N, CA, C and O of each residue as an XYZ file, in Angstrom:
688
protein
N     121.085     22.349    -18.633
C     120.663     20.977    -17.901
C     120.076     20.197    -18.998
O     119.195     20.530    -19.791
N     120.867     18.867    -18.874
C     120.377     17.718    -19.842
C     119.048     17.540    -19.927
O     118.192     18.112    -19.252
N     118.862     16.589    -20.921
C     117.450     16.092    -21.055
C     117.072     15.186    -20.201
O     115.871     15.176    -19.932
N     117.945     14.200    -19.551
C     117.753     13.340    -18.452
C     117.165     14.012    -17.127
O     116.177     13.769    -16.435
N     118.296     15.058    -17.060
C     118.264     16.076    -15.688
C     117.062     16.809    -15.588
O     116.516     17.156    -14.541
N     116.576     17.083    -17.078
C     115.258     18.230    -17.087
C     113.956     17.156    -16.812
O     112.983     17.565    -16.178
N     114.000     15.818    -17.306
C     113.158     15.167    -17.124
C     113.068     14.824    -15.530
O     111.981     14.973    -14.972
N     113.900     14.488    -14.988
C     114.052     14.139    -13.264
C     113.426     15.434    -12.783
O     112.491     15.338    -11.988
N     113.807     16.554    -13.146
C     113.696     17.808    -12.577
C     112.190     18.097    -12.512
O     111.648     18.533    -11.496
N     111.455     17.787    -13.828
C     110.078     17.987    -13.851
C     109.141     17.086    -13.171
O     107.989     17.370    -12.842
N     109.878     15.740    -12.957
C     109.079     14.696    -12.347
C     108.819     15.048    -10.741
O     107.781     14.973    -10.085
N     110.387     15.529    -10.298
C     110.475     15.655     -8.919
C     109.706     16.564     -8.507
O     109.034     16.462     -7.481
N     109.722     17.869     -9.504
C     109.002     18.990     -8.864
C     107.415     18.657     -9.069
O     106.581     19.278     -8.411
N     107.045     17.688     -9.974
C     105.867     17.133     -9.757
C     105.191     16.728     -8.526
O     104.164     17.177     -8.017
N     106.116     15.616     -8.079
C     105.896     15.151     -6.829
C     105.922     16.083     -5.637
O     105.371     15.735     -4.592
N     106.506     17.196     -5.738
C     106.426     18.335     -4.490
C     105.005     18.983     -4.856
O     104.211     19.277     -3.962
N     104.736     19.180     -6.137
C     103.292     20.003     -6.108
C     102.338     18.964     -5.758
O     101.435     19.296     -4.990
N     102.372     17.800     -6.168
C     101.352     16.991     -5.400
C     101.400     16.932     -3.817
O     100.430     17.157     -3.093
N     102.620     16.610     -3.404
C     102.428     17.002     -2.014
C     101.971     18.115     -1.490
O     101.218     18.090     -0.517
N     102.319     19.104     -1.997
C     101.886     20.488     -1.679
C     100.181     20.476     -1.365
O      99.575     20.731     -0.325
N      99.660     20.047     -2.801
C      98.029     20.005     -2.629
C      97.473     18.987     -1.836
O      96.266     19.037     -1.598
N      98.238     17.967     -1.339
C      97.367     16.741     -0.635
C      97.445     17.464      0.635
O      96.394     17.611      1.260
N      98.706     18.011      1.185
C      98.467     18.775      2.216
C      97.568     20.038      2.607
O      97.161     20.352      3.726
N      97.407     20.555      1.612
C      96.276     21.531      1.691
C      94.950     21.221      1.733
O      94.144     21.890      2.379
N      94.583     19.992      0.917
C      93.306     19.423      0.903
C      92.865     18.816      2.309
O      91.770     18.953      2.856
N      94.124     18.019      2.825
C      94.053     17.465      4.245
C      93.708     18.586      5.432
O      92.894     18.462      6.347
N      94.484     19.595      5.167
C      94.204     20.833      6.139
C      92.773     21.404      6.050
O      92.151     22.011      6.922
N      92.416     21.092      4.879
C      90.720     21.938      4.362
C      90.015     20.998      4.719
O      88.819     21.289      4.684
N      90.282     19.741      5.131
C      89.509     18.580      5.569
C      88.633     18.005      4.264
O      87.579     17.386      4.410
N      89.220     18.299      2.994
C      88.749     17.889      2.053
C      88.981     16.436      1.901
O      88.297     15.823      1.082
N      90.088     15.677      2.775
C      90.628     14.800      2.416
C      90.711     14.099      3.936
O      91.310     14.787      4.763
N      90.219     12.898      4.379
C      90.303     12.456      5.558
C      91.246     11.287      5.543
O      91.102     10.292      4.832
N      92.471     11.551      6.607
C      93.478     10.351      6.550
C      93.326      9.886      8.174
O      94.204      9.219      8.722
N      92.366     10.229      8.714
C      92.174      9.468     10.194
C      91.445      8.175     10.441
O      91.238      7.693     11.555
N      91.030      7.598      9.135
C      90.303      6.071      9.104
C      91.454      5.314      9.711
O      92.643      5.623      9.793
N      90.885      4.384     10.063
C      91.757      3.163     10.842
C      91.798      1.983      9.450
O      90.895      1.638      8.688
N      93.177      1.594      9.520
C      93.815      0.161      8.896
C      94.166     -0.403      9.765
O      95.167      0.039     10.329
N      93.555     -1.589     10.275
C      93.907     -2.138     11.214
C      94.065     -1.716     12.589
O      93.042     -1.270     13.108
N      95.315     -1.762     13.435
C      95.238     -1.136     14.723
C      95.575      0.638     14.380
O      95.388      1.535     15.202
N      95.982      0.784     13.297
C      96.498      2.127     13.328
C      95.694      3.270     12.158
O      95.036      2.834     11.214
N      95.830      4.351     12.343
C      95.230      5.242     11.399
C      95.991      5.222     10.056
O      97.173      4.905      9.919
N      95.034      5.653      8.968
C      96.151      5.548      7.467
C      97.443      6.465      7.798
O      98.558      5.949      7.716
N      97.281      7.978      8.213
C      98.288      8.912      8.225
C      99.579      7.984      9.025
O     100.731      8.232      8.669
N      99.365      7.007     10.017
C     100.098      6.588     10.987
C     101.013      5.686      9.853
O     102.236      5.785      9.749
N     100.217      4.856      9.092
C     100.870      3.755      8.047
C     101.767      4.788      7.229
O     102.991      4.693      7.319
N     101.370      5.461      6.684
C     102.119      6.475      5.576
C     103.405      6.606      6.314
O     104.400      5.970      5.965
N     103.400      7.452      7.367
C     104.748      7.870      7.966
C     105.536      6.706      8.406
O     106.758      6.834      8.478
N     104.939      5.502      8.730
C     105.732      4.494      8.895
C     106.360      3.943      7.830
O     107.515      3.554      8.000
N     105.808      3.816      6.678
C     106.319      3.588      5.503
C     107.463      4.390      5.004
O     108.518      3.981      4.518
N     106.923      6.033      5.287
C     107.988      6.682      4.417
C     109.390      6.914      5.494
O     110.543      7.169      5.145
N     108.883      6.740      6.823
C     110.369      6.927      7.519
C     111.046      5.756      7.481
O     112.276      5.779      7.524
N     110.306      4.488      7.389
C     111.247      3.107      7.261
C     112.303      3.200      5.995
O     113.508      2.951      5.954
N     111.382      3.656      4.973
C     112.311      3.726      3.886
C     113.427      4.726      3.787
O     114.454      4.493      3.149
N     113.181      5.944      4.491
C     114.123      6.892      4.518
C     115.501      5.956      5.638
O     116.684      5.708      5.404
N     114.807      5.725      6.585
C     115.991      5.351      7.456
C     116.690      4.095      6.978
O     117.832      3.955      7.414
N     116.210      3.115      6.130
C     116.870      1.836      5.722
C     117.662      2.320      4.464
O     118.830      1.968      4.298
N     116.951      3.202      3.504
C     117.498      3.210      2.375
C     118.906      4.117      2.397
O     119.812      3.731      1.659
N     119.101      5.206      3.148
C     119.990      6.212      3.330
C     121.424      5.287      3.530
O     122.291      5.380      2.661
N     121.623      4.429      4.666
C     123.106      3.848      4.703
C     123.041      2.560      3.649
O     124.036      1.843      3.533
N     121.929      2.317      2.949
C     122.191      1.538      1.860
C     122.930      2.220      0.539
O     123.835      1.788     -0.175
N     122.053      3.673      0.495
C     122.447      4.320     -0.671
C     124.136      4.626     -0.696
O     124.982      4.351     -1.547
N     124.230      5.285      0.562
C     125.841      5.527      0.985
C     126.920      4.609      0.572
O     127.912      4.846     -0.118
N     126.454      3.292      1.243
C     127.372      1.929      0.825
C     127.436      1.741     -0.672
O     128.473      1.609     -1.322
N     126.195      1.745     -1.143
C     126.193      1.008     -2.709
C     126.988      2.153     -3.533
O     127.957      1.864     -4.234
N     126.597      3.217     -3.421
C     127.115      4.317     -4.337
C     128.908      4.219     -4.393
O     129.556      4.587     -5.373
N     129.342      3.812     -3.496
C     130.861      4.040     -3.059
C     131.371      2.462     -3.626
O     132.531      2.376     -4.029
N     130.505      1.249     -3.649
C     131.163     -0.044     -4.082
C     130.502     -0.338     -5.222
O     130.967     -1.290     -5.849
N     129.537      0.211     -5.683
C     128.910     -0.042     -7.127
C     128.880      1.032     -7.919
O     127.774      1.261     -8.408
N     129.911      1.905     -8.254
C     130.051      3.173     -8.928
C     129.370      3.145    -10.108
O     128.976      4.259    -10.453
N     129.020      1.994    -11.054
C     128.451      1.938    -12.168
C     127.061      2.111    -12.211
O     126.538      2.365    -13.296
N     126.371      2.009    -11.176
C     125.278      2.008    -10.730
C     124.777      3.274    -10.084
O     123.601      3.409     -9.745
N     125.449      3.944     -9.967
C     125.127      5.551     -9.382
C     124.028      6.073     -9.812
O     123.329      6.631     -8.966
N     123.600      6.049    -11.097
C     122.732      6.792    -11.557
C     121.209      6.073    -11.166
O     120.263      6.815    -10.904
N     121.080      4.905    -11.151
C     120.201      4.008    -10.720
C     119.877      4.293     -9.320
O     118.724      4.565     -8.984
N     120.798      4.242     -8.536
C     120.689      4.500     -7.027
C     120.355      5.686     -6.824
O     119.548      5.881     -5.916
N     120.806      6.704     -7.506
C     120.606      8.151     -7.449
C     119.000      8.289     -7.546
O     118.271      8.665     -6.629
N     118.600      7.911     -8.841
C     117.210      8.067     -9.053
C     116.152      7.291     -7.981
O     115.088      7.792     -7.616
N     116.661      5.957     -7.548
C     115.680      5.654     -6.117
C     115.667      6.374     -5.093
O     114.641      6.483     -4.422
N     117.027      7.125     -4.718
C     117.175      7.981     -3.784
C     116.249      9.185     -4.014
O     115.392      9.421     -3.162
N     116.351      9.920     -5.042
C     115.534     10.839     -5.369
C     114.129     10.785     -5.056
O     113.606     11.433     -4.150
N     113.481      9.923     -5.902
C     112.157      9.431     -6.032
C     111.583      8.722     -4.766
O     110.438      8.946     -4.374
N     112.311      7.981     -4.235
C     112.071      7.220     -3.150
C     111.852      8.285     -1.656
O     111.018      8.147     -0.761
N     112.804      9.222     -1.787
C     112.565     10.119     -0.911
C     111.573     11.222     -1.022
O     111.103     11.717      0.002
N     111.281     11.573     -2.028
C     110.379     12.552     -2.497
C     108.700     11.638     -2.085
O     107.744     12.102     -1.463
N     108.820     10.533     -2.575
C     107.670      9.750     -2.138
C     107.469      9.476     -0.376
O     106.423      9.559      0.267
N     108.636      9.184      0.041
C     108.547      9.245      1.577
C     107.971     10.600      2.175
O     106.944     10.684      2.850
N     108.843     11.688      1.797
C     108.218     12.990      2.092
C     106.733     13.095      1.791
O     106.049     13.667      2.639
N     106.282     12.736      0.963
C     104.618     12.706      0.487
C     104.010     12.260      1.594
O     103.112     12.857      2.188
N     104.628     10.887      1.983
C     103.922     10.211      2.858
C     104.025     10.955      4.466
O     103.078     11.222      5.206
N     105.319     11.153      4.687
C     105.329     11.796      6.172
C     104.651     13.177      6.266
O     104.429     13.626      7.390
N     104.300     13.897      5.156
C     103.347     14.907      4.908
C     102.107     14.727      5.217
O     101.559     15.544      5.958
N     101.407     13.618      4.714
C     100.200     13.137      4.968
C     100.009     12.974      6.424
O      99.013     13.434      6.984
N     100.863     12.381      7.002
C     100.950     12.405      8.505
C     100.896     13.485      9.194
O     100.145     13.576     10.165
N     101.560     14.314      8.859
C     102.014     15.725      9.483
C     100.756     16.519      9.294
O     100.230     16.988     10.303
N     100.178     16.737      8.045
C      98.916     17.276      7.822
C      97.810     16.925      8.623
O      97.049     17.673      9.237
N      97.813     15.438      8.525
C      96.773     14.759      9.416
C      96.660     15.140     10.809
O      95.628     15.299     11.461
N      97.989     15.278     11.210
C      98.031     15.783     12.918
C      97.640     16.886     13.084
O      96.849     17.184     13.979
N      98.126     17.701     12.244
C      97.745     19.296     12.235
C      96.303     19.721     12.125
O      95.851     20.700     12.718
N      95.547     18.866     11.269
C      94.192     19.129     11.126
C      93.339     18.319     12.296
O      92.110     18.308     12.214
N      93.828     17.828     13.086
C      92.877     17.257     14.155
C      92.201     18.562     15.136
O      92.774     19.598     15.473
N      90.732     18.103     15.468
C      90.181     18.994     16.178
C      90.827     19.560     17.486
O      91.572     18.735     18.014
N      90.741     20.636     18.078
C      91.572     21.211     19.176
C      91.420     20.438     20.327
O      92.375     20.550     21.095
N      90.310     19.505     20.790
C      90.039     18.592     21.809
C      91.133     17.380     21.582
O      91.513     16.837     22.619
N      91.598     16.970     20.527
C      92.404     15.801     20.050
C      94.030     16.396     19.477
O      94.853     15.629     18.979
N      94.248     17.740     19.645
C      95.306     18.288     19.056
C      96.640     17.730     19.799
O      96.904     17.782     21.000
N      97.306     17.252     18.870
C      98.701     16.583     19.416
C      99.666     17.595     19.924
O      99.464     18.786     19.685
N     100.794     17.169     20.671
C     101.686     17.912     21.270
C     103.040     17.891     20.074
O     103.828     16.956     19.936
N     103.040     19.066     19.365
C     103.726     19.173     18.402
C     105.328     18.774     18.455
O     105.864     18.008     17.654
N     105.970     19.419     19.518
C     107.460     19.118     19.786
C     108.309     18.700     19.106
O     108.591     19.472     18.190
N     109.051     17.506     19.141
C     109.608     16.931     18.075
C     109.032     16.653     17.044
O     109.807     16.677     16.088
N     107.902     16.367     16.760
C     107.124     16.391     15.509
C     107.395     17.356     14.508
O     107.659     17.126     13.328
N     107.315     18.369     15.028
C     107.337     19.818     14.143
C     108.843     20.016     13.540
O     109.137     20.449     12.426
N     109.726     19.575     14.593
C     111.291     19.591     14.484
C     111.439     18.501     13.415
O     112.157     18.769     12.452
N     110.871     17.363     13.472
C     111.083     16.498     12.561
C     110.832     16.804     11.072
O     111.652     16.625     10.172
N     109.794     17.208     10.961
C     108.843     17.715      9.769
C     109.971     18.907      9.090
O     110.225     18.794      7.890
N     110.544     19.889      9.780
C     111.196     20.723      9.382
C     112.524     20.336      8.981
O     113.165     20.908      8.100
N     112.965     19.231      9.735
C     114.118     18.651      9.108
C     113.949     17.722      7.738
O     114.852     17.420      6.958
N     112.667     17.385      7.665
C     112.639     16.692      6.444
C     112.288     17.541      5.392
O     112.623     17.202      4.257
N     111.588     18.731      5.585
C     111.583     19.563      4.545
C     112.986     20.192      4.198
O     113.188     20.467      3.015
N     114.059     20.465      5.207
C     115.225     20.831      4.961
C     116.162     19.738      4.142
O     117.159     20.065      3.497
N     115.787     18.702      4.246
C     116.381     17.632      3.602
C     115.916     17.539      1.985
O     116.617     17.497      0.974
N     114.905     17.528      2.096
C     114.058     17.677      0.409
C     114.755     18.886     -0.155
O     115.350     18.715     -1.218
N     114.775     20.247      0.469
C     115.377     21.222     -0.190
C     116.639     21.006     -0.459
O     116.979     21.045     -1.641
N     117.710     20.705      0.661
C     119.108     20.650      0.157
C     119.443     19.582     -1.095
O     120.239     19.690     -2.028
N     118.555     18.557     -0.749
C     118.784     17.338     -1.625
C     118.198     17.999     -3.088
O     118.793     17.544     -4.065
N     117.293     18.844     -3.357
C     116.605     19.323     -4.735
C     117.711     20.554     -5.037
O     117.921     20.742     -6.235
N     118.383     21.341     -4.177
C     119.212     22.257     -4.679
C     120.728     21.457     -5.141
O     121.320     21.632     -6.206
N     121.067     20.714     -4.221
C     122.327     19.785     -4.923
C     122.088     19.018     -6.086
O     122.936     19.047     -6.977
N     120.908     18.232     -6.236
C     120.927     17.505     -7.418
C     120.548     18.504     -8.805
O     121.021     18.238     -9.910
N     119.863     19.382     -8.631
C     119.514     19.994     -9.729
C     120.255     21.276    -10.106
O     120.136     21.868    -11.179
N     121.222     21.707     -8.840
C     122.325     22.759     -9.092
C     121.228     23.875     -9.369
O     121.103     24.319    -10.511
N     120.563     24.254     -8.492
C     119.629     25.305     -8.754
C     120.476     26.661     -8.198
O     120.301     27.749     -8.747
N     121.357     26.512     -7.123
C     121.878     27.713     -6.900
C     122.592     28.658     -8.156
O     123.359     28.148     -8.972
N     122.251     29.978     -8.176
C     122.563     30.757     -9.489
C     124.065     30.584     -9.409
O     124.511     30.221     -8.320
N     124.888     30.789    -10.383
C     126.334     30.822    -10.658
C     126.878     31.796     -9.787
O     127.747     31.503     -8.967
N     126.324     33.174     -9.943
C     127.047     34.147     -9.255
C     126.974     33.784     -7.648
O     127.917     34.206     -6.979
N     126.075     33.134     -7.052
C     125.704     32.931     -5.839
C     126.988     31.911     -5.401
O     127.596     31.962     -4.332
N     127.217     31.023     -6.461
C     128.132     29.950     -6.103
C     129.359     30.099     -5.454
O     129.784     29.358     -4.568
N     130.041     31.302     -6.030
C     131.230     31.990     -5.759
C     131.265     32.274     -4.021
O     132.326     32.606     -3.494
N     130.038     32.112     -3.234
C     130.221     32.406     -1.774
C     129.999     31.232     -1.216
O     129.731     31.269     -0.015
N     130.033     30.183     -1.739
C     129.416     28.814     -0.992
C     130.982     28.061     -1.454
O     131.462     28.154     -2.584
N     131.580     27.358     -0.364
C     132.324     26.294     -0.487
C     131.918     25.370     -1.681
O     130.805     25.548     -2.176
N     132.779     24.346     -2.207
C     132.443     23.324     -3.235
C     131.470     22.671     -2.804
O     130.384     22.566     -3.375
N     131.845     22.079     -1.552
C     130.545     20.892     -0.966
C     129.849     21.587      0.371
O     129.783     21.050      1.477
N     129.376     22.822      0.042
C     128.615     23.551      1.102
C     127.342     22.786      1.301
O     127.021     22.460      2.444
N     126.409     22.397      0.016
C     125.261     21.736      0.148
C     125.294     20.404      0.555
O     124.510     19.909      1.366
N     126.267     19.786     -0.048
C     126.256     18.332      0.390
C     126.630     18.226      2.131
O     126.136     17.470      2.968
N     127.518     19.117      2.267
C     127.696     19.200      3.746
C     126.400     19.167      4.772
O     126.207     18.226      5.542
N     125.579     20.267      4.680
C     124.454     20.287      5.223
C     123.645     19.288      4.852
O     122.955     19.083      5.850
N     123.302     18.504      3.962
C     122.386     17.491      3.582
C     122.651     16.448      4.435
O     121.769     15.731      4.907
N     124.174     16.295      4.721
C     124.462     15.070      5.393
C     124.263     15.379      6.690
O     123.741     14.481      7.351
N     124.560     16.523      7.330
C     124.384     16.957      8.433
C     122.994     16.848      8.998
O     122.825     16.415     10.138
N     122.061     17.203      8.286
C     120.677     17.262      8.484
C     120.205     16.041      8.348
O     119.189     15.829      9.011
N     120.666     15.017      7.605
C     120.261     13.600      7.643
C     120.643     13.154      8.830
O     119.912     12.244      9.221
N     121.709     13.501      9.735
C     122.149     13.029     11.192
C     120.931     13.490     12.073
O     120.419     12.762     12.922
N     120.602     14.509     11.846
C     119.505     15.557     12.737
C     118.325     14.347     12.447
O     117.786     13.756     13.383
N     118.076     14.129     11.328
C     116.692     13.248     11.331
C     116.584     12.119     12.015
O     115.580     11.803     12.653
N     117.879     11.277     11.895
C     118.087     10.138     12.786
C     118.021     10.358     14.469
O     117.539      9.534     15.247
N     118.468     11.332     14.752
C     118.407     11.844     16.193
C     116.888     12.011     16.603
O     116.317     11.503     17.567
N     116.403     12.809     15.679
C     114.984     13.649     16.108
C     114.111     12.327     16.121
O     113.597     11.975     17.182
N     113.914     11.509     14.840
C     113.130     10.233     14.808
C     113.219      9.350     15.715
O     112.184      8.848     16.156
N     114.526      8.946     16.215
C     114.295      8.236     17.574
C     113.963      8.680     18.649
O     113.631      7.870     19.513
N     113.944     10.113     18.948
C     113.522     10.611     20.109
C     111.813     10.471     19.767
O     111.048      9.843     20.499
N     111.463     11.063     18.725
C     109.901     10.916     18.321
C     109.311      9.777     18.932
O     108.533      9.733     19.885
N     109.983      8.505     17.978
C     109.624      7.372     18.440
C     109.596      6.815     19.776
O     108.659      6.120     20.167
N     110.657      7.120     20.522
C     110.411      6.668     21.933
C     109.405      7.277     22.739
O     108.678      6.695     23.543
N     109.420      8.710     22.414
C     108.385      9.527     23.127
C     107.019      8.892     22.866
O     106.285      8.437     23.743
N     106.782      8.914     21.629
C     105.207      8.120     21.348
C     105.064      6.857     21.919
O     103.969      6.401     22.246
N     106.417      6.111     22.089
C     106.039      4.904     22.509
C     105.902      4.631     24.064
O     105.495      3.591     24.581
N     106.370      5.896     24.761
C     106.042      6.059     26.028
C     107.717      5.378     26.721
O     107.852      5.096     27.911
N     108.616      5.255     25.881
C     110.028      4.800     26.395
C     110.711      5.942     26.928
O     111.323      5.717     27.972
N     110.756      6.963     26.535
C     111.173      8.352     27.124
C     110.265      9.152     28.145
O     110.637     10.242     28.581
């Protein structure tokens, strides 16, 4: 692994570790994310910001990497770190929802499907970017195996997020 890839790997791993600890702190009720900022709770602002970035940057990234190949490394770094920070924001929302008292517990339904989808996107992106699959195991996977699943899960993300938003706005 090159020095640049190693620095990127360490920084990405640190963000995932921070995400894990924040989730634990919220679930243990050491951190409160239920306070209001304007009309919405803090954890809702986090999920709006994170989801908006993912929903908007994904097609931009897809377009830009094909038309501006000289800037692929910069675009890829924005993709990696922007999505990891967005996953952190979504995790704050999800942990805040899970940590609610029983009398106010949400219906998880598509929310849990969405969080699992996000976790799979992070996992497949991490595996693809840092080529973590051992050499021995790589002979069992087609060359673009991981990229195929990453793109497929991204499509599932768009479908589930639309359903989640429409259900919570009482449109569906």
